Each structure stands twice: as C-alpha cells, then as structure tokens.
mmCIF file of the N, C-alpha and C atoms, coordinates in Angstrom:
data_MODEL
# 
_entry.id   MODEL 
# 
loop_
_atom_site.group_PDB 
_atom_site.id 
_atom_site.type_symbol 
_atom_site.label_atom_id 
_atom_site.label_alt_id 
_atom_site.label_comp_id 
_atom_site.label_asym_id 
_atom_site.label_entity_id 
_atom_site.label_seq_id 
_atom_site.pdbx_PDB_ins_code 
_atom_site.Cartn_x 
_atom_site.Cartn_y 
_atom_site.Cartn_z 
_atom_site.occupancy 
_atom_site.B_iso_or_equiv 
_atom_site.pdbx_formal_charge 
_atom_site.auth_seq_id 
_atom_site.auth_comp_id 
_atom_site.auth_asym_id 
_atom_site.auth_atom_id 
_atom_site.pdbx_PDB_model_num 
ATOM 1   N N  . MET A 1 1  ? 0.843   -1.203  0.000   1.00 0.00 ? 1  MET A N  1 
ATOM 2   C CA . MET A 1 1  ? 0.000   0.000   0.000   1.00 0.00 ? 1  MET A CA 1 
ATOM 3   C C  . MET A 1 1  ? 0.877   1.253   0.000   1.00 0.00 ? 1  MET A C  1 
ATOM 4   N N  . ALA A 1 2  ? 2.016   1.186   0.713   1.00 0.00 ? 2  ALA A N  1 
ATOM 5   C CA . ALA A 1 2  ? 2.895   2.350   0.791   1.00 0.00 ? 2  ALA A CA 1 
ATOM 6   C C  . ALA A 1 2  ? 3.548   2.622   -0.560  1.00 0.00 ? 2  ALA A C  1 
ATOM 7   N N  . GLU A 1 3  ? 3.706   1.558   -1.373  1.00 0.00 ? 3  GLU A N  1 
ATOM 8   C CA . GLU A 1 3  ? 4.342   1.724   -2.679  1.00 0.00 ? 3  GLU A CA 1 
ATOM 9   C C  . GLU A 1 3  ? 3.424   2.443   -3.662  1.00 0.00 ? 3  GLU A C  1 
ATOM 10  N N  . THR A 1 4  ? 2.111   2.290   -3.480  1.00 0.00 ? 4  THR A N  1 
ATOM 11  C CA . THR A 1 4  ? 1.158   2.935   -4.386  1.00 0.00 ? 4  THR A CA 1 
ATOM 12  C C  . THR A 1 4  ? 0.258   3.875   -3.586  1.00 0.00 ? 4  THR A C  1 
ATOM 13  N N  . PRO A 1 5  ? 0.647   5.138   -3.446  1.00 0.00 ? 5  PRO A N  1 
ATOM 14  C CA . PRO A 1 5  ? -0.143  6.086   -2.639  1.00 0.00 ? 5  PRO A CA 1 
ATOM 15  C C  . PRO A 1 5  ? -1.473  6.454   -3.280  1.00 0.00 ? 5  PRO A C  1 
ATOM 16  N N  . TRP A 1 6  ? -1.604  6.226   -4.595  1.00 0.00 ? 6  TRP A N  1 
ATOM 17  C CA . TRP A 1 6  ? -2.849  6.595   -5.278  1.00 0.00 ? 6  TRP A CA 1 
ATOM 18  C C  . TRP A 1 6  ? -4.017  5.697   -4.857  1.00 0.00 ? 6  TRP A C  1 
ATOM 19  N N  . VAL A 1 7  ? -3.695  4.519   -4.290  1.00 0.00 ? 7  VAL A N  1 
ATOM 20  C CA . VAL A 1 7  ? -4.755  3.609   -3.859  1.00 0.00 ? 7  VAL A CA 1 
ATOM 21  C C  . VAL A 1 7  ? -5.594  4.255   -2.767  1.00 0.00 ? 7  VAL A C  1 
ATOM 22  N N  . GLY A 1 8  ? -4.954  4.995   -1.874  1.00 0.00 ? 8  GLY A N  1 
ATOM 23  C CA . GLY A 1 8  ? -5.672  5.661   -0.793  1.00 0.00 ? 8  GLY A CA 1 
ATOM 24  C C  . GLY A 1 8  ? -6.651  6.699   -1.302  1.00 0.00 ? 8  GLY A C  1 
ATOM 25  N N  . ASP A 1 9  ? -6.336  7.304   -2.449  1.00 0.00 ? 9  ASP A N  1 
ATOM 26  C CA . ASP A 1 9  ? -7.238  8.302   -3.030  1.00 0.00 ? 9  ASP A CA 1 
ATOM 27  C C  . ASP A 1 9  ? -8.286  7.652   -3.923  1.00 0.00 ? 9  ASP A C  1 
ATOM 28  N N  . ALA A 1 10 ? -7.920  6.566   -4.584  1.00 0.00 ? 10 ALA A N  1 
ATOM 29  C CA . ALA A 1 10 ? -8.821  5.936   -5.556  1.00 0.00 ? 10 ALA A CA 1 
ATOM 30  C C  . ALA A 1 10 ? -9.866  5.066   -4.870  1.00 0.00 ? 10 ALA A C  1 
ATOM 31  N N  . LEU A 1 11 ? -9.525  4.477   -3.727  1.00 0.00 ? 11 LEU A N  1 
ATOM 32  C CA . LEU A 1 11 ? -10.431 3.546   -3.064  1.00 0.00 ? 11 LEU A CA 1 
ATOM 33  C C  . LEU A 1 11 ? -11.754 4.204   -2.649  1.00 0.00 ? 11 LEU A C  1 
ATOM 34  N N  . PRO A 1 12 ? -11.741 5.347   -1.967  1.00 0.00 ? 12 PRO A N  1 
ATOM 35  C CA . PRO A 1 12 ? -13.020 5.994   -1.617  1.00 0.00 ? 12 PRO A CA 1 
ATOM 36  C C  . PRO A 1 12 ? -13.830 6.369   -2.861  1.00 0.00 ? 12 PRO A C  1 
ATOM 37  N N  . MET A 1 13 ? -13.128 6.773   -3.917  1.00 0.00 ? 13 MET A N  1 
ATOM 38  C CA . MET A 1 13 ? -13.807 7.145   -5.160  1.00 0.00 ? 13 MET A CA 1 
ATOM 39  C C  . MET A 1 13 ? -14.494 5.931   -5.776  1.00 0.00 ? 13 MET A C  1 
ATOM 40  N N  . MET A 1 14 ? -13.812 4.782   -5.742  1.00 0.00 ? 14 MET A N  1 
ATOM 41  C CA . MET A 1 14 ? -14.396 3.557   -6.286  1.00 0.00 ? 14 MET A CA 1 
ATOM 42  C C  . MET A 1 14 ? -15.629 3.142   -5.491  1.00 0.00 ? 14 MET A C  1 
ATOM 43  N N  . VAL A 1 15 ? -15.571 3.304   -4.168  1.00 0.00 ? 15 VAL A N  1 
ATOM 44  C CA . VAL A 1 15 ? -16.714 2.960   -3.319  1.00 0.00 ? 15 VAL A CA 1 
ATOM 45  C C  . VAL A 1 15 ? -17.898 3.857   -3.654  1.00 0.00 ? 15 VAL A C  1 
ATOM 46  N N  . VAL A 1 16 ? -17.634 5.158   -3.825  1.00 0.00 ? 16 VAL A N  1 
ATOM 47  C CA . VAL A 1 16 ? -18.698 6.111   -4.159  1.00 0.00 ? 16 VAL A CA 1 
ATOM 48  C C  . VAL A 1 16 ? -19.300 5.771   -5.517  1.00 0.00 ? 16 VAL A C  1 
ATOM 49  N N  . VAL A 1 17 ? -18.445 5.435   -6.477  1.00 0.00 ? 17 VAL A N  1 
ATOM 50  C CA . VAL A 1 17 ? -18.925 5.100   -7.828  1.00 0.00 ? 17 VAL A CA 1 
ATOM 51  C C  . VAL A 1 17 ? -19.772 3.828   -7.793  1.00 0.00 ? 17 VAL A C  1 
ATOM 52  N N  . LEU A 1 18 ? -19.330 2.838   -7.027  1.00 0.00 ? 18 LEU A N  1 
ATOM 53  C CA . LEU A 1 18 ? -20.084 1.583   -6.930  1.00 0.00 ? 18 LEU A CA 1 
ATOM 54  C C  . LEU A 1 18 ? -21.443 1.808   -6.284  1.00 0.00 ? 18 LEU A C  1 
ATOM 55  N N  . ILE A 1 19 ? -21.462 2.590   -5.208  1.00 0.00 ? 19 ILE A N  1 
ATOM 56  C CA . ILE A 1 19 ? -22.732 2.880   -4.533  1.00 0.00 ? 19 ILE A CA 1 
ATOM 57  C C  . ILE A 1 19 ? -23.661 3.642   -5.474  1.00 0.00 ? 19 ILE A C  1 
ATOM 58  N N  . ALA A 1 20 ? -23.117 4.618   -6.176  1.00 0.00 ? 20 ALA A N  1 
ATOM 59  C CA . ALA A 1 20 ? -23.934 5.406   -7.110  1.00 0.00 ? 20 ALA A CA 1 
ATOM 60  C C  . ALA A 1 20 ? -24.503 4.518   -8.205  1.00 0.00 ? 20 ALA A C  1 
ATOM 61  N N  . ALA A 1 21 ? -23.693 3.598   -8.724  1.00 0.00 ? 21 ALA A N  1 
ATOM 62  C CA . ALA A 1 21 ? -24.149 2.701   -9.785  1.00 0.00 ? 21 ALA A CA 1 
ATOM 63  C C  . ALA A 1 21 ? -25.277 1.802   -9.285  1.00 0.00 ? 21 ALA A C  1 
ATOM 64  N N  . HIS A 1 22 ? -25.155 1.303   -8.056  1.00 0.00 ? 22 HIS A N  1 
ATOM 65  C CA . HIS A 1 22 ? -26.199 0.446   -7.507  1.00 0.00 ? 22 HIS A CA 1 
ATOM 66  C C  . HIS A 1 22 ? -27.485 1.226   -7.267  1.00 0.00 ? 22 HIS A C  1 
ATOM 67  N N  . VAL A 1 23 ? -27.359 2.459   -6.784  1.00 0.00 ? 23 VAL A N  1 
ATOM 68  C CA . VAL A 1 23 ? -28.546 3.291   -6.539  1.00 0.00 ? 23 VAL A CA 1 
ATOM 69  C C  . VAL A 1 23 ? -29.257 3.587   -7.853  1.00 0.00 ? 23 VAL A C  1 
ATOM 70  N N  . ILE A 1 24 ? -28.484 3.937   -8.885  1.00 0.00 ? 24 ILE A N  1 
ATOM 71  C CA . ILE A 1 24 ? -29.068 4.236   -10.198 1.00 0.00 ? 24 ILE A CA 1 
ATOM 72  C C  . ILE A 1 24 ? -29.758 2.997   -10.765 1.00 0.00 ? 24 ILE A C  1 
ATOM 73  N N  . ALA A 1 25 ? -29.110 1.832   -10.628 1.00 0.00 ? 25 ALA A N  1 
ATOM 74  C CA . ALA A 1 25 ? -29.693 0.593   -11.127 1.00 0.00 ? 25 ALA A CA 1 
ATOM 75  C C  . ALA A 1 25 ? -30.988 0.258   -10.389 1.00 0.00 ? 25 ALA A C  1 
ATOM 76  N N  . LEU A 1 26 ? -30.989 0.494   -9.069  1.00 0.00 ? 26 LEU A N  1 
ATOM 77  C CA . LEU A 1 26 ? -32.177 0.210   -8.264  1.00 0.00 ? 26 LEU A CA 1 
ATOM 78  C C  . LEU A 1 26 ? -33.330 1.119   -8.660  1.00 0.00 ? 26 LEU A C  1 
ATOM 79  N N  . VAL A 1 27 ? -33.032 2.414   -8.825  1.00 0.00 ? 27 VAL A N  1 
ATOM 80  C CA . VAL A 1 27 ? -34.068 3.374   -9.226  1.00 0.00 ? 27 VAL A CA 1 
ATOM 81  C C  . VAL A 1 27 ? -34.606 3.011   -10.612 1.00 0.00 ? 27 VAL A C  1 
ATOM 82  N N  . TYR A 1 28 ? -33.719 2.650   -11.544 1.00 0.00 ? 28 TYR A N  1 
ATOM 83  C CA . TYR A 1 28 ? -34.138 2.284   -12.895 1.00 0.00 ? 28 TYR A CA 1 
ATOM 84  C C  . TYR A 1 28 ? -35.006 1.032   -12.872 1.00 0.00 ? 28 TYR A C  1 
ATOM 85  N N  . TRP A 1 29 ? -34.630 0.054   -12.018 1.00 0.00 ? 29 TRP A N  1 
ATOM 86  C CA . TRP A 1 29 ? -35.395 -1.194  -11.928 1.00 0.00 ? 29 TRP A CA 1 
ATOM 87  C C  . TRP A 1 29 ? -36.789 -0.927  -11.384 1.00 0.00 ? 29 TRP A C  1 
ATOM 88  N N  . ILE A 1 30 ? -36.882 -0.104  -10.332 1.00 0.00 ? 30 ILE A N  1 
ATOM 89  C CA . ILE A 1 30 ? -38.193 0.235   -9.760  1.00 0.00 ? 30 ILE A CA 1 
ATOM 90  C C  . ILE A 1 30 ? -39.028 1.008   -10.780 1.00 0.00 ? 30 ILE A C  1 
ATOM 91  N N  . TYR A 1 31 ? -38.390 1.938   -11.491 1.00 0.00 ? 31 TYR A N  1 
ATOM 92  C CA . TYR A 1 31 ? -39.101 2.733   -12.500 1.00 0.00 ? 31 TYR A CA 1 
ATOM 93  C C  . TYR A 1 31 ? -39.626 1.838   -13.615 1.00 0.00 ? 31 TYR A C  1 
ATOM 94  N N  . ARG A 1 32 ? -38.806 0.893   -14.054 1.00 0.00 ? 32 ARG A N  1 
ATOM 95  C CA . ARG A 1 32 ? -39.234 -0.026  -15.119 1.00 0.00 ? 32 ARG A CA 1 
ATOM 96  C C  . ARG A 1 32 ? -40.360 -0.923  -14.627 1.00 0.00 ? 32 ARG A C  1 
ATOM 97  N N  . LEU A 1 33 ? -40.252 -1.364  -13.375 1.00 0.00 ? 33 LEU A N  1 
ATOM 98  C CA . LEU A 1 33 ? -41.280 -2.217  -12.798 1.00 0.00 ? 33 LEU A CA 1 
ATOM 99  C C  . LEU A 1 33 ? -42.608 -1.463  -12.711 1.00 0.00 ? 33 LEU A C  1 
ATOM 100 N N  . ALA A 1 34 ? -42.543 -0.198  -12.324 1.00 0.00 ? 34 ALA A N  1 
ATOM 101 C CA . ALA A 1 34 ? -43.754 0.620   -12.187 1.00 0.00 ? 34 ALA A CA 1 
ATOM 102 C C  . ALA A 1 34 ? -44.392 0.878   -13.553 1.00 0.00 ? 34 ALA A C  1 
ATOM 103 N N  . THR A 1 35 ? -43.571 1.154   -14.566 1.00 0.00 ? 35 THR A N  1 
ATOM 104 C CA . THR A 1 35 ? -44.117 1.418   -15.893 1.00 0.00 ? 35 THR A CA 1 
ATOM 105 C C  . THR A 1 35 ? -44.708 0.145   -16.490 1.00 0.00 ? 35 THR A C  1 
ATOM 106 N N  . GLU A 1 36 ? -44.102 -1.005  -16.197 1.00 0.00 ? 36 GLU A N  1 
ATOM 107 C CA . GLU A 1 36 ? -44.641 -2.266  -16.706 1.00 0.00 ? 36 GLU A CA 1 
ATOM 108 C C  . GLU A 1 36 ? -45.990 -2.565  -16.077 1.00 0.00 ? 36 GLU A C  1 
ATOM 109 N N  . LYS A 1 37 ? -46.145 -2.271  -14.798 1.00 0.00 ? 37 LYS A N  1 
ATOM 110 C CA . LYS A 1 37 ? -47.412 -2.539  -14.112 1.00 0.00 ? 37 LYS A CA 1 
ATOM 111 C C  . LYS A 1 37 ? -48.524 -1.655  -14.667 1.00 0.00 ? 37 LYS A C  1 
ATOM 112 N N  . GLN A 1 38 ? -48.187 -0.407  -15.031 1.00 0.00 ? 38 GLN A N  1 
ATOM 113 C CA . GLN A 1 38 ? -49.212 0.516   -15.534 1.00 0.00 ? 38 GLN A CA 1 
ATOM 114 C C  . GLN A 1 38 ? -49.639 0.140   -16.963 1.00 0.00 ? 38 GLN A C  1 
ATOM 115 N N  . SER A 1 39 ? -48.671 -0.167  -17.828 1.00 0.00 ? 39 SER A N  1 
ATOM 116 C CA . SER A 1 39 ? -48.995 -0.362  -19.230 1.00 0.00 ? 39 SER A CA 1 
ATOM 117 C C  . SER A 1 39 ? -49.520 -1.779  -19.515 1.00 0.00 ? 39 SER A C  1 
ATOM 118 N N  . ALA A 1 40 ? -48.861 -2.786  -18.967 1.00 0.00 ? 40 ALA A N  1 
ATOM 119 C CA . ALA A 1 40 ? -49.213 -4.170  -19.276 1.00 0.00 ? 40 ALA A CA 1 
ATOM 120 C C  . ALA A 1 40 ? -50.063 -4.769  -18.180 1.00 0.00 ? 40 ALA A C  1 
ATOM 121 N N  . ARG A 1 41 ? -50.830 -5.794  -18.582 1.00 0.00 ? 41 ARG A N  1 
ATOM 122 C CA . ARG A 1 41 ? -51.621 -6.526  -17.594 1.00 0.00 ? 41 ARG A CA 1 
ATOM 123 C C  . ARG A 1 41 ? -50.719 -7.451  -16.796 1.00 0.00 ? 41 ARG A C  1 
ATOM 124 N N  . ARG A 1 42 ? -51.217 -7.923  -15.666 1.00 0.00 ? 42 ARG A N  1 
ATOM 125 C CA . ARG A 1 42 ? -50.408 -8.799  -14.813 1.00 0.00 ? 42 ARG A CA 1 
ATOM 126 C C  . ARG A 1 42 ? -50.172 -10.147 -15.486 1.00 0.00 ? 42 ARG A C  1 
ATOM 127 N N  . LYS A 1 43 ? -48.904 -10.541 -15.473 1.00 0.00 ? 43 LYS A N  1 
ATOM 128 C CA . LYS A 1 43 ? -48.535 -11.827 -16.037 1.00 0.00 ? 43 LYS A CA 1 
ATOM 129 C C  . LYS A 1 43 ? -47.961 -12.714 -14.953 1.00 0.00 ? 43 LYS A C  1 
ATOM 130 N N  . ALA A 1 44 ? -48.352 -13.979 -14.922 1.00 0.00 ? 44 ALA A N  1 
ATOM 131 C CA . ALA A 1 44 ? -47.837 -14.903 -13.927 1.00 0.00 ? 44 ALA A CA 1 
ATOM 132 C C  . ALA A 1 44 ? -46.425 -15.333 -14.300 1.00 0.00 ? 44 ALA A C  1 
ATOM 133 N N  . HIS A 1 45 ? -45.468 -15.121 -13.418 1.00 0.00 ? 45 HIS A N  1 
ATOM 134 C CA . HIS A 1 45 ? -44.079 -15.487 -13.693 1.00 0.00 ? 45 HIS A CA 1 
ATOM 135 C C  . HIS A 1 45 ? -43.826 -16.911 -13.263 1.00 0.00 ? 45 HIS A C  1 
# 
C-alpha cells in the first residue's frame, strides 16, 4: 500500500462510484417495474 499512494485516493472514489451505480440501477429497476405494471396486464411469472 505504501508503494502505491494513489490507492488511498482511488479507493473511496471507487466505493462512491459503486454505490452510485447500484442506486441508479435500483431506481431504474423500480421505475421499469412501475411502468410495466401501468402499461401491461399482470402476467404470472
């Protein structure tokens, strides 16, 4: 870790990016689920 000081700066950024990506994916999934329920009839999975 001491040999690569950029890891200390990049690690928090990677965590933030990963969290943001998961939040965006979750919001998109809920939005798609809501639009599917409104437009299409219920289908048994």
